[in-house]
KOLKOLPA-978950 format. One record per residue (C-alpha): residue in one letter; x, y, z; chain; residue number from 1. Coordinates in steps of 0.001 Angstrom, whole numbers, plus 500000, padded with zeros to 6 digits. Layout:
% KOLKOLPA-978950
{rec "A",{X,Y,Z},"A",NUM}
...
//
This chain:
% KOLKOLPA-978950
{rec "M",{917840,251582,493451},"A",1}
{rec "F",{916609,251762,489867},"A",2}
{rec "N",{915487,255347,489957},"A",3}
{rec "K",{919141,256344,489483},"A",4}
{rec "T",{919509,255004,485915},"A",5}
{rec "D",{921711,257105,483678},"A",6}
{rec "P",{919567,258513,480809},"A",7}
{rec "S",{922347,257687,478284},"A",8}
{rec "I",{921586,254044,478899},"A",9}
{rec "F",{918478,254464,476590},"A",10}
{rec "D",{920567,255717,473632},"A",11}
{rec "G",{921561,253391,470744},"A",12}
{rec "E",{920110,250100,469727},"A",13}
{rec "W",{916997,249002,471754},"A",14}
{rec "S",{917041,245756,473759},"A",15}
{rec "F",{914573,244127,476159},"A",16}
{rec "E",{916751,245092,479038},"A",17}
{rec "K",{916145,248660,478126},"A",18}
{rec "T",{912431,247954,478017},"A",19}
{rec "E",{912639,246543,481576},"A",20}
{rec "R",{914616,249468,482710},"A",21}
{rec "A",{912045,251908,481332},"A",22}
{rec "I",{909017,250013,482788},"A",23}
{rec "L",{910681,249475,486116},"A",24}
{rec "G",{911706,253186,486329},"A",25}
{rec "L",{908137,254426,485451},"A",26}
{rec "C",{906715,252242,488231},"A",27}
{rec "K",{909161,253828,490627},"A",28}
{rec "I",{908520,257416,489537},"A",29}
{rec "L",{904788,256964,489698},"A",30}
{rec "D",{904912,254771,492817},"A",31}
{rec "C",{902454,252578,490843},"A",32}
{rec "Y",{902175,248778,490414},"A",33}
{rec "A",{903023,247555,486906},"A",34}
{rec "H",{899564,245983,486371},"A",35}
{rec "K",{897940,249382,487008},"A",36}
{rec "L",{899909,251312,484353},"A",37}
{rec "T",{897936,252734,481551},"A",38}
{rec "L",{898911,253166,477901},"A",39}
{rec "E",{898831,256873,478457},"A",40}
{rec "D",{901384,256502,481337},"A",41}
{rec "L",{903657,254668,478975},"A",42}
{rec "Q",{903311,257045,476107},"A",43}
{rec "N",{903950,260089,478317},"A",44}
{rec "D",{907223,258787,479865},"A",45}
{rec "P",{910178,259799,477555},"A",46}
{rec "R",{911994,256325,478146},"A",47}
{rec "C",{908893,254140,477701},"A",48}
{rec "A",{907917,256087,474556},"A",49}
{rec "K",{911088,254772,472925},"A",50}
{rec "I",{910000,251106,473294},"A",51}
{rec "P",{909194,249527,469838},"A",52}
{rec "N",{905603,248430,469369},"A",53}
{rec "L",{904614,249835,472760},"A",54}
{rec "S",{901425,248582,474222},"A",55}
{rec "L",{900098,247188,477501},"A",56}
{rec "D",{901284,243712,476381},"A",57}
{rec "T",{904871,245191,476868},"A",58}
{rec "V",{904078,245578,480604},"A",59}
{rec "Q",{902923,242013,480826},"A",60}
{rec "E",{906175,240765,479161},"A",61}
{rec "V",{908155,242606,481809},"A",62}
{rec "I",{906020,241097,484596},"A",63}
{rec "C",{906551,237621,483202},"A",64}
{rec "D",{910301,238057,482946},"A",65}
{rec "V",{910582,239445,486391},"A",66}
{rec "E",{908626,236472,487604},"A",67}
{rec "N",{910906,234085,485784},"A",68}
{rec "K",{913985,235640,487397},"A",69}
{rec "L",{912422,235052,490897},"A",70}
{rec "W",{911711,231431,490131},"A",71}
{rec "R",{915373,230999,488969},"A",72}
{rec "G",{916331,232401,492371},"A",73}
{rec "A",{914166,229946,494176},"A",74}
{rec "E",{915836,226913,492616},"A",75}
{rec "F",{916989,224144,494864},"A",76}
{rec "F",{920505,223048,494075},"A",77}
{rec "E",{921275,219282,494036},"A",78}
{rec "N",{924272,217250,492809},"A",79}
{rec "E",{926343,220282,492174},"A",80}
{rec "V",{930008,221091,492842},"A",81}
{rec "I",{929832,224737,493906},"A",82}
{rec "Y",{932863,226900,494091},"A",83}
{rec "H",{932135,230242,495907},"A",84}
{rec "T",{934812,232919,495479},"A",85}
{rec "G",{935300,236127,497430},"A",86}
{rec "P",{937906,238931,497166},"A",87}
{rec "H",{937969,239278,500934},"A",88}
{rec "H",{936702,237401,503898},"A",89}
{rec "D",{932945,238208,504421},"A",90}
{rec "D",{932360,239147,500780},"A",91}
{rec "I",{930661,235867,499939},"A",92}
{rec "M",{928525,235988,502991},"A",93}
{rec "L",{927403,239571,502484},"A",94}
{rec "G",{926592,238765,498913},"A",95}
{rec "L",{925056,235200,499017},"A",96}
{rec "M",{924553,233668,502422},"A",97}
{rec "P",{920833,233106,502150},"A",98}
{rec "M",{921245,231145,498807},"A",99}
{rec "I",{924338,229244,500178},"A",100}
{rec "N",{922564,228006,503301},"A",101}
{rec "R",{919913,226377,501157},"A",102}
{rec "Q",{922752,224750,499017},"A",103}
{rec "L",{924431,223449,502166},"A",104}
{rec "R",{921246,221654,503288},"A",105}
{rec "S",{921608,219135,500507},"A",106}
{rec "P",{924283,216430,501123},"A",107}
{rec "S",{924418,215832,497354},"A",108}
{rec "N",{926193,219164,496914},"A",109}
{rec "Q",{929843,219702,497361},"A",110}
{rec "V",{930166,223395,498384},"A",111}
{rec "H",{933631,225050,498476},"A",112}
{rec "F",{934641,228497,499513},"A",113}
{rec "A",{937770,230210,498095},"A",114}
{rec "I",{938859,233525,499695},"A",115}
{rec "M",{941460,235070,497343},"A",116}
{rec "T",{943296,237502,499656},"A",117}
{rec "S",{944510,237597,503136},"A",118}
{rec "G",{942473,240460,504195},"A",119}
{rec "Y",{944837,241686,506903},"A",120}
{rec "H",{944121,245345,506080},"A",121}
{rec "S",{940758,244945,507880},"A",122}
{rec "V",{942275,243984,511249},"A",123}
{rec "T",{943300,246972,513390},"A",124}
{rec "D",{946293,247038,515613},"A",125}
{rec "T",{944004,247637,518572},"A",126}
{rec "F",{942139,244369,517797},"A",127}
{rec "L",{945343,242390,517433},"A",128}
{rec "R",{946849,243848,520544},"A",129}
{rec "E",{943811,243043,522634},"A",130}
{rec "A",{943738,239486,521179},"A",131}
{rec "L",{947333,238932,521980},"A",132}
{rec "Q",{946871,240275,525482},"A",133}
{rec "D",{943775,238110,526179},"A",134}
{rec "T",{945708,235013,524861},"A",135}
{rec "L",{948501,235839,527205},"A",136}
{rec "N",{946102,236240,530197},"A",137}
{rec "Y",{944409,232879,529441},"A",138}
{rec "L",{947769,231273,529190},"A",139}
{rec "R",{949016,232636,532536},"A",140}
{rec "Q",{945681,231594,534206},"A",141}
{rec "G",{946373,228018,533154},"A",142}
{rec "R",{943248,227968,530835},"A",143}
{rec "I",{945096,227016,527640},"A",144}
{rec "Q",{946046,223418,528585},"A",145}
{rec "M",{947207,222334,525036},"A",146}
{rec "V",{950662,223929,525692},"A",147}
{rec "F",{951345,221212,528204},"A",148}
{rec "Y",{951047,218477,525756},"A",149}
{rec "P",{954544,216924,525061},"A",150}
{rec "D",{954593,217531,521324},"A",151}
{rec "F",{952577,220757,521156},"A",152}
{rec "F",{955488,223045,520156},"A",153}
{rec "E",{956863,220562,517712},"A",154}
{rec "Q",{953792,219596,515791},"A",155}
{rec "G",{950759,219567,518063},"A",156}
{rec "Y",{949890,223153,517322},"A",157}
{rec "R",{949137,222311,513749},"A",158}
{rec "F",{946213,219973,514698},"A",159}
{rec "K",{942771,220338,516004},"A",160}
{rec "Q",{941791,223543,514293},"A",161}
{rec "E",{938366,222030,513864},"A",162}
{rec "K",{938181,221665,517664},"A",163}
{rec "D",{938816,225473,518090},"A",164}
{rec "I",{935899,226116,515784},"A",165}
{rec "H",{933693,223650,517545},"A",166}
{rec "H",{934557,225032,520968},"A",167}
{rec "Y",{933752,228544,519782},"A",168}
{rec "L",{930364,227702,518308},"A",169}
{rec "D",{929424,225491,521247},"A",170}
{rec "N",{929796,228507,523371},"A",171}
{rec "V",{927829,230785,520898},"A",172}
{rec "A",{925007,228240,521591},"A",173}
{rec "R",{925672,228468,525329},"A",174}
{rec "R",{925876,232281,525207},"A",175}
{rec "N",{929256,232176,526987},"A",176}
{rec "P",{931396,235025,525600},"A",177}
{rec "D",{934282,234201,527830},"A",178}
{rec "E",{934625,230665,526498},"A",179}
{rec "M",{934073,232016,522897},"A",180}
{rec "R",{937002,234331,523458},"A",181}
{rec "R",{939053,231427,524820},"A",182}
{rec "G",{938375,229402,521768},"A",183}
{rec "F",{939396,232342,519567},"A",184}
{rec "C",{942575,232658,521675},"A",185}
{rec "H",{943375,228952,521155},"A",186}
{rec "R",{943586,229665,517397},"A",187}
{rec "I",{945709,232854,517922},"A",188}
{rec "L",{948230,230771,519860},"A",189}
{rec "R",{948406,227965,517330},"A",190}
{rec "D",{948961,230440,514540},"A",191}
{rec "A",{951566,232417,516475},"A",192}
{rec "V",{953573,229256,517388},"A",193}
{rec "G",{953635,228239,513699},"A",194}
{rec "L",{954398,231775,512497},"A",195}
{rec "W",{957432,232422,514825},"A",196}
{rec "Q",{958324,228841,515464},"A",197}
{rec "L",{958034,229255,519260},"A",198}
{rec "K",{959298,226392,521305},"A",199}
{rec "S",{958067,226996,524836},"A",200}
{rec "V",{955590,228900,526942},"A",201}
{rec "A",{958360,231269,527923},"A",202}
{rec "E",{959045,231981,524183},"A",203}
{rec "V",{955317,232644,523707},"A",204}
{rec "E",{955278,235134,526595},"A",205}
{rec "E",{958408,236918,525307},"A",206}
{rec "R",{957091,237215,521786},"A",207}
{rec "F",{953559,238348,522669},"A",208}
{rec "E",{954950,241055,525054},"A",209}
{rec "T",{957179,242289,522240},"A",210}
{rec "E",{954321,242341,519698},"A",211}
{rec "I",{951960,244018,522197},"A",212}
{rec "K",{954449,246791,522898},"A",213}
{rec "A",{955164,247331,519127},"A",214}
{rec "L",{951388,247544,518407},"A",215}
{rec "S",{950887,249973,521369},"A",216}
{rec "E",{953650,252189,520046},"A",217}
{rec "G",{952091,252310,516526},"A",218}
{rec "R",{955131,250780,514762},"A",219}
{rec "P",{954657,249520,511224},"A",220}
{rec "N",{953529,245969,511067},"A",221}
{rec "S",{956067,243350,510085},"A",222}
{rec "Q",{955205,240738,507561},"A",223}
{rec "E",{954689,238216,510232},"A",224}
{rec "T",{952179,240559,512040},"A",225}
{rec "Q",{950382,241058,508811},"A",226}
{rec "K",{950173,237334,508324},"A",227}
{rec "L",{948819,236787,511799},"A",228}
{rec "K",{946113,239384,511126},"A",229}
{rec "G",{945226,237562,507858},"A",230}
{rec "E",{944966,234296,509796},"A",231}
{rec "I",{942476,235943,512159},"A",232}
{rec "R",{940237,236801,509187},"A",233}
{rec "E",{940584,233183,507965},"A",234}
{rec "F",{939388,231923,511328},"A",235}
{rec "E",{936356,234234,510950},"A",236}
{rec "E",{935491,232802,507613},"A",237}
{rec "E",{935848,229292,508897},"A",238}
{rec "L",{933412,230086,511738},"A",239}
{rec "V",{930682,231533,509595},"A",240}
{rec "W",{930487,228457,507244},"A",241}
{rec "A",{930860,226013,510152},"A",242}
{rec "Y",{927484,227330,511302},"A",243}
{rec "A",{926090,224856,508605},"A",244}
{rec "G",{928667,222135,509206},"A",245}
{rec "T",{931249,223046,506472},"A",246}
{rec "S",{934653,221448,507153},"A",247}
{rec "L",{937981,223097,506966},"A",248}
{rec "G",{938807,221026,503827},"A",249}
{rec "H",{936186,222881,501872},"A",250}
{rec "I",{937389,226416,502887},"A",251}
{rec "H",{940438,227470,500748},"A",252}
{rec "H",{942555,230468,501706},"A",253}
{rec "L",{944504,231363,498569},"A",254}
{rec "R",{946325,234557,499868},"A",255}
{rec "L",{946956,235700,496183},"A",256}
{rec "G",{949794,238129,495762},"A",257}
{rec "L",{947594,240568,493880},"A",258}
{rec "Y",{946602,241879,497360},"A",259}
{rec "E",{950071,243508,497627},"A",260}
{rec "S",{950529,244332,493918},"A",261}
{rec "R",{950758,247921,492924},"A",262}
{rec "N",{952554,249469,490082},"A",263}
{rec "E",{954455,246378,488955},"A",264}
{rec "D",{951264,245134,487217},"A",265}
{rec "L",{950637,248256,485227},"A",266}
{rec "E",{951778,249286,481804},"A",267}
{rec "P",{955034,251358,482259},"A",268}
{rec "A",{953823,254773,481112},"A",269}
{rec "V",{950730,254637,483386},"A",270}
{rec "S",{952817,253168,486258},"A",271}
{rec "E",{955146,256199,486112},"A",272}
{rec "A",{952216,258644,485918},"A",273}
{rec "N",{950707,256991,488921},"A",274}
{rec "R",{953862,257292,490958},"A",275}
{rec "R",{953915,261005,490145},"A",276}
{rec "V",{950253,261450,491251},"A",277}
{rec "E",{950655,259437,494477},"A",278}
{rec "G",{954048,260807,495379},"A",279}
{rec "S",{955546,257483,496302},"A",280}
{rec "T",{955072,253770,496139},"A",281}
{rec "H",{952862,252040,498721},"A",282}
{rec "N",{954281,249953,501516},"A",283}
{rec "E",{952547,246702,502656},"A",284}
{rec "S",{950725,248317,505559},"A",285}
{rec "T",{948989,250954,503310},"A",286}
{rec "Q",{945258,251053,503492},"A",287}
{rec "E",{943663,249472,500455},"A",288}
{rec "K",{941791,252031,498486},"A",289}
{rec "P",{940260,252473,495059},"A",290}
{rec "A",{942926,253021,492373},"A",291}
{rec "L",{943136,255728,489786},"A",292}
{rec "R",{940732,255181,486886},"A",293}
{rec "Q",{943366,255156,484293},"A",294}
{rec "T",{945520,252832,486405},"A",295}
{rec "Q",{942912,250206,487281},"A",296}
{rec "G",{941859,249924,483739},"A",297}
{rec "L",{945313,248739,482635},"A",298}
{rec "W",{945973,246455,485517},"A",299}
{rec "H",{946410,242841,484445},"A",300}
{rec "P",{946720,239626,486546},"A",301}
{rec "N",{950051,237942,486909},"A",302}
{rec "R",{949521,234501,485489},"A",303}
{rec "E",{951838,232640,487758},"A",304}
{rec "R",{951065,234603,490913},"A",305}
{rec "D",{947249,235366,490551},"A",306}
{rec "V",{945749,232971,487941},"A",307}
{rec "A",{947641,229696,488492},"A",308}
{rec "P",{946353,228984,492059},"A",309}
{rec "I",{942800,229568,490835},"A",310}
{rec "L",{943152,227443,487774},"A",311}
{rec "K",{944704,224589,489847},"A",312}
{rec "Q",{941550,224547,492030},"A",313}
{rec "L",{939246,224592,489033},"A",314}
{rec "R",{941076,221606,487615},"A",315}
{rec "E",{940959,219724,490884},"A",316}
{rec "L",{937390,220533,491989},"A",317}
{rec "K",{935744,220656,488550},"A",318}
{rec "P",{932907,222960,489782},"A",319}
{rec "T",{929572,223049,488015},"A",320}
{rec "V",{928666,226374,489591},"A",321}
{rec "I",{931001,229330,490350},"A",322}
{rec "T",{930168,232590,492075},"A",323}
{rec "V",{932180,235762,491523},"A",324}
{rec "A",{931981,239332,492887},"A",325}
{rec "I",{931781,241447,489722},"A",326}
{rec "D",{931983,245019,490994},"A",327}
{rec "S",{933243,247289,488250},"A",328}
{rec "E",{936422,249194,488789},"A",329}
{rec "G",{935819,252162,491123},"A",330}
{rec "Q",{932756,250625,492709},"A",331}
{rec "G",{934580,249408,495786},"A",332}
{rec "P",{938061,248188,496920},"A",333}
{rec "N",{940262,247718,493866},"A",334}
{rec "T",{940885,244118,495038},"A",335}
{rec "H",{937414,243148,493782},"A",336}
{rec "Y",{938212,244178,490191},"A",337}
{rec "K",{941528,242411,490344},"A",338}
{rec "V",{940104,239174,491717},"A",339}
{rec "M",{937330,239103,489123},"A",340}
{rec "Q",{939787,239539,486268},"A",341}
{rec "S",{942056,236770,487696},"A",342}
{rec "I",{939164,234398,487943},"A",343}
{rec "A",{938021,235295,484397},"A",344}
{rec "E",{941510,234480,483117},"A",345}
{rec "A",{941628,231138,484948},"A",346}
{rec "V",{938148,230292,483532},"A",347}
{rec "R",{939277,231253,480090},"A",348}
{rec "L",{942429,228958,480355},"A",349}
{rec "W",{940299,226138,481857},"A",350}
{rec "S",{937847,226358,478862},"A",351}
{rec "E",{940724,225564,476568},"A",352}
{rec "E",{941154,222148,478132},"A",353}
{rec "A",{937680,221312,479409},"A",354}
{rec "D",{934068,221391,478148},"A",355}
{rec "L",{932489,224166,480214},"A",356}
{rec "S",{929162,224300,478268},"A",357}
{rec "H",{927285,223275,481443},"A",358}
{rec "L",{929111,225469,483891},"A",359}
{rec "R",{927000,228219,485472},"A",360}
{rec "I",{928693,231406,486753},"A",361}
{rec "F",{926742,233739,489141},"A",362}
{rec "G",{927957,237305,489503},"A",363}
{rec "Y",{927080,238926,492804},"A",364}
{rec "R",{927572,242270,494485},"A",365}
{rec "N",{927152,243208,498116},"A",366}
{rec "V",{927654,246460,500135},"A",367}
{rec "W",{929765,248309,497637},"A",368}
{rec "S",{927407,248377,494636},"A",369}
{rec "T",{924109,246838,493492},"A",370}
{rec "F",{922634,245505,490234},"A",371}
{rec "H",{919795,247283,488526},"A",372}
{rec "P",{916863,244882,488481},"A",373}
{rec "A",{917020,244726,484644},"A",374}
{rec "E",{920753,243904,484753},"A",375}
{rec "A",{920254,240970,487105},"A",376}
{rec "N",{918535,237855,485783},"A",377}
{rec "V",{918176,235887,489113},"A",378}
{rec "Y",{916322,237179,492143},"A",379}
{rec "V",{917080,235033,495270},"A",380}
{rec "P",{914241,235039,497903},"A",381}
{rec "V",{915372,236041,501477},"A",382}
{rec "S",{913132,235030,504433},"A",383}
{rec "L",{913026,236565,507869},"A",384}
{rec "N",{914499,233220,509042},"A",385}
{rec "A",{917434,233793,506645},"A",386}
{rec "F",{917837,237446,507877},"A",387}
{rec "A",{918107,236181,511529},"A",388}
{rec "V",{920670,233621,510714},"A",389}
{rec "F",{922684,236025,508600},"A",390}
{rec "E",{922727,238779,511252},"A",391}
{rec "K",{923692,236519,514160},"A",392}
{rec "A",{926327,234624,512126},"A",393}
{rec "F",{927959,237863,511007},"A",394}
{rec "K",{928152,239356,514536},"A",395}
{rec "D",{929318,236156,516101},"A",396}
{rec "S",{931895,235235,513490},"A",397}
{rec "Y",{933445,238339,511993},"A",398}
{rec "L",{934802,239790,515119},"A",399}
{rec "T",{936960,242309,513319},"A",400}
{rec "Q",{934030,243588,511323},"A",401}
{rec "V",{931395,244372,513749},"A",402}
{rec "K",{932843,247859,513547},"A",403}
{rec "A",{934668,247850,510182},"A",404}
{rec "E",{937998,249316,509847},"A",405}
{rec "F",{937177,250669,506299},"A",406}
{rec "P",{933274,251167,506312},"A",407}
{rec "N",{931091,251904,503460},"A",408}
{rec "P",{931118,255713,503086},"A",409}
{rec "D",{927328,255874,502882},"A",410}
{rec "F",{926655,253705,505994},"A",411}
{rec "D",{928046,253717,509622},"A",412}
{rec "G",{927341,250355,511018},"A",413}
{rec "P",{927892,246563,510531},"A",414}
{rec "F",{928074,245482,506975},"A",415}
{rec "S",{925407,242890,507675},"A",416}
{rec "E",{922855,245581,508407},"A",417}
{rec "L",{923724,247400,505185},"A",418}
{rec "A",{923321,244192,503138},"A",419}
{rec "E",{919957,243617,504827},"A",420}
{rec "Q",{918829,247125,503894},"A",421}
{rec "I",{919809,246442,500287},"A",422}
{rec "W",{917897,243148,500154},"A",423}
{rec "V",{914832,244757,501683},"A",424}
{rec "K",{914920,247657,499148},"A",425}
{rec "Q",{915278,245347,496253},"A",426}
{rec "Y",{912300,243326,497429},"A",427}
{rec "K",{910234,246427,497663},"A",428}
{rec "D",{911128,247530,494221},"A",429}
{rec "I",{910129,244253,492728},"A",430}
{rec "Q",{906789,244337,494592},"A",431}
{rec "L",{905918,247188,492353},"A",432}
{rec "I",{906230,244884,489337},"A",433}
{rec "L",{904744,241666,490694},"A",434}
{rec "G",{902514,243156,493353},"A",435}
{rec "K",{902453,242400,497108},"A",436}
{rec "D",{899819,239755,496721},"A",437}
{rec "F",{902031,237715,494440},"A",438}
{rec "F",{904185,236936,497448},"A",439}
{rec "Y",{901717,236540,500243},"A",440}
{rec "E",{899254,234510,498245},"A",441}
{rec "S",{901800,232196,496697},"A",442}
{rec "D",{901380,228377,497077},"A",443}
{rec "Y",{905134,228022,497519},"A",444}
{rec "P",{906316,228629,501155},"A",445}
{rec "L",{909714,230131,500162},"A",446}
{rec "I",{907901,232865,498077},"A",447}
{rec "R",{905349,233544,500928},"A",448}
{rec "A",{908193,233818,503399},"A",449}
{rec "T",{910092,236305,501212},"A",450}
{rec "H",{910863,239733,502732},"A",451}
{rec "G",{914131,240529,500823},"A",452}
{rec "L",{915689,239746,497461},"A",453}
{rec "I",{919323,239123,496328},"A",454}
{rec "F",{920086,240098,492716},"A",455}
{rec "L",{922500,237993,490754},"A",456}
{rec "K",{923682,237844,487133},"A",457}
{rec "Q",{923901,234248,485785},"A",458}
{rec "M",{926234,233721,482941},"A",459}
{rec "T",{927951,230955,480910},"A",460}
{rec "A",{931741,230691,481070},"A",461}
{rec "K",{931987,232439,477685},"A",462}
{rec "E",{929658,235283,478756},"A",463}
{rec "F",{931614,235770,481955},"A",464}
{rec "V",{934997,235981,480216},"A",465}
{rec "A",{933418,238378,477665},"A",466}
{rec "L",{932098,240553,480426},"A",467}
{rec "A",{935443,240782,482033},"A",468}
{rec "E",{937013,241796,478738},"A",469}
{rec "E",{934340,244452,478203},"A",470}
{rec "M",{935038,245879,481670},"A",471}
{rec "K",{938695,246188,480746},"A",472}
{rec "K",{937855,248000,477460},"A",473}
{rec "A",{935515,250439,479332},"A",474}
{rec "M",{938336,251855,481294},"A",475}
//
C-alpha cells in the first residue's frame, strides 16, 4: 500500500502528514517495526532526512498518532443520525460494513442508506433472462400464490416487499436455495407488474416471454428493461442491510439522473472535443467507464437533477454523520466522482441554512482505490467475526455481483474477497508501526480481535466541501 508513494509528495512545505508518510515508508522498505528504527536509519533515508528537527522522538510521535487513529475507529456510535451514501449498490458495504454493523447494534442510532444511482449496468442480460424464466416457471408451477389475491394486479403487488426480504433471509438461514430463489422471483414479479402495468397472469406470461426472447437475441435494452435491472440491484441492497434488521424505510434509492449524463454536463468546448475522440454519443445501455481526464475535471452536477434530491434528504433526516465515497477522478467508475461532487454541493447548500459545526463526514474507499495510511485519520478494526458476516452477506445478497460484470482489472473474483484482502494488507502495514503485541496484548476485546483495518478520512462539512473543490481544480 504505502510503498508506492509518489516521491514528489515530499516536495514543498513540510507537514506532519509528510512525516508520517516518510516514517511509514521507511518501516515498509526495511521491513522493520517503528520502535526498532535507529537515528541512523532515519538519517540515511532521503525522505526521513527532510523531516525538521529529526530525532527518535519523531518516530514516537508517529506511533502515538497512528494509535489515536485506531482508537477513533474503535468508537461506539450512539444517539446519531447516520446517512451512508453510495454511488452504486454494494459500494457502502464494500467500504464500511464492519463499522456499520456496530452502529446498527445500538437502537439509539438512526441509520439510513442512500444509493445514488440505479446500477442497472451491473446486471447482465443473461442474469435477467434467467431470473424472468425462473419466475415464469414458479408461476406456472403454482408456487407464486399472491397472483390469485383479488386485488393483486390493481394494488396488491405494491405491498409486502418486506415479506419478500424476510422470506429470502429465512431461507438463507435454512440453507434452502430453491426457496431463496422463489423469494427473489416474488420481487421480480412485483416489480414487473408495476413497471408494465400487467393486469393478469396471462399478461405476465406474454410479457415475460417477449422479454426473454429479446434478451436471448441480444437486442438493446428498453428503458423499462433497464429499470427492472436497477430494481434487482435495489433488492440486493435491501437484503444486505436487512441482515441487521434495517427496514425498507431507511433504505433510499435516489436513481439520480447523473448515471445517464454524458456530454450535456460538460463545458461546450470540451464536450465537442470529447465527441470527436469517442466518435459518437453514448446510448443508455453503454457500459459505464472512466471518462477522459479533461472531461471529468469539468463535469459539474445539475442542481435540480443531481443535487436537489440529496439536499431534500439532508433537510428531512438532519444527519449528524455522513459517509461518502471519495475516489478521485480516474480511480474508478466515473459515477463515484460525480456522486461525490453532487453530495458536496448539497452539503454546501445545506450549510447556508443550518449549523453544521457538529456534522462529521467520513470519506471512504473500497475496491477501486485505497487511502495511504497517512492520508486517513481513522482506522476501523475488523474482526474475524466481521469478516465472516461480510463475506456471507455479500454472496447471499448481491446475486448479480458474485461474478461482477465489470470486475476490478487487478482482481478476478468477488469484490468481497478483494475488499478483505485490502483490509488485511492495511492491518499488516499498521502492525509495523504499532507492533503485533499492541493488538494481541490489548485489554480491549475489539482490538485483540482485530485482523483487518478499514481506512477512513474524517472531515468537517467545510473540509469536505473544500476537498471536493480541490479535486475539481486538480483536473
